[in-house]
N, C-alpha and C positions, 0 to 999 in steps of 0.2 A: 303489544308488549312493551314494557319499559323497564329501565333499571334504576335503582336507587343507590346512592352512595352516601355513606355516613359522613357527617360534617360536624365540626366543632363551631358552634355559633353562639353569639351573645349580643346583648344590646346594652350599651352604656347610656346612663341617664344622668340628668342634672339633679340638683338637690330637691327639686320639686317633683321628680319622677318622670319628667318628659324625656323621650328618647333623644339622644344627641349623636349616637354613632352605632352603626350596624357592623358587626364583625363576623366573618365567616371564612374559615380556611385561610387565614392570613390576610384576607382583604379587609380593609377598613373604609367604610363608606360613611362620611359625615352626613348627618341629616341636615338638609338645606331648608326645609319648610315642614311645618306641622300643619297638615291640611284639615284634619278633623280628629275629634276625640269622642268616644262613646263610653260612658261609665256604666257598667253593668253590675255594680256591686250591690244594688238594692233588688233588682229583678234579674235573675240569672238562671240558666239551665241547671237543674239539680245535678246532672252527671258531670258537668264541667266545673261548677262552682263559680264564684264571682270572678269577673275579668274586666279589663279595660282594653278597648280597641283603639289603636292609633292608625291613622292613614298619614304617611309621611312621604316626602320627596327626598331622594338621595341618588346621586350620580345620574341625574336626569331621568330617573324612573320613579314609579310610585310603588310603595310597599305597604302591606297591612301588617302591623305589629300587634300581636295580642299578648297581653301580660296576664297569665293565669295566676291569680293571687293566692289560691290555695296551695299550688305547687311551687310558687315563686319561679315560674318558668316563662319563657317567651316563645312564641311561634312567629315565624317570618314567612311572608308570602308575597311574591312579586305580583303586581296587578297589571293586567293588559300588556304583557311582555311581548315584544316582537320576536325576541329570541330567548332561549332558556337562560334564566338567571338562577338565583338560589331561592328555594322555598324549603326551609328547614326548621326544625324545632331546636330551641336553645336550651 
């Protein structure tokens, strides 16, 4: 069993749309490296719509940031975490 807590999250981007900062519940994590980008605007799942997936490094951890273009929303997931971080929808 697990518990979920609601969180206020957002991703700040630069003028080109690249993530620069992850914000969650008052925490501000500057993105230190953009590791990969996957543009799924041409071929995307029908139920989710077009999206762009970023793998970034912030605070010595890796995160998957997914920008859902139809909803103008971000999802944030910590990758290979040793301890619980935040994995929330913005």
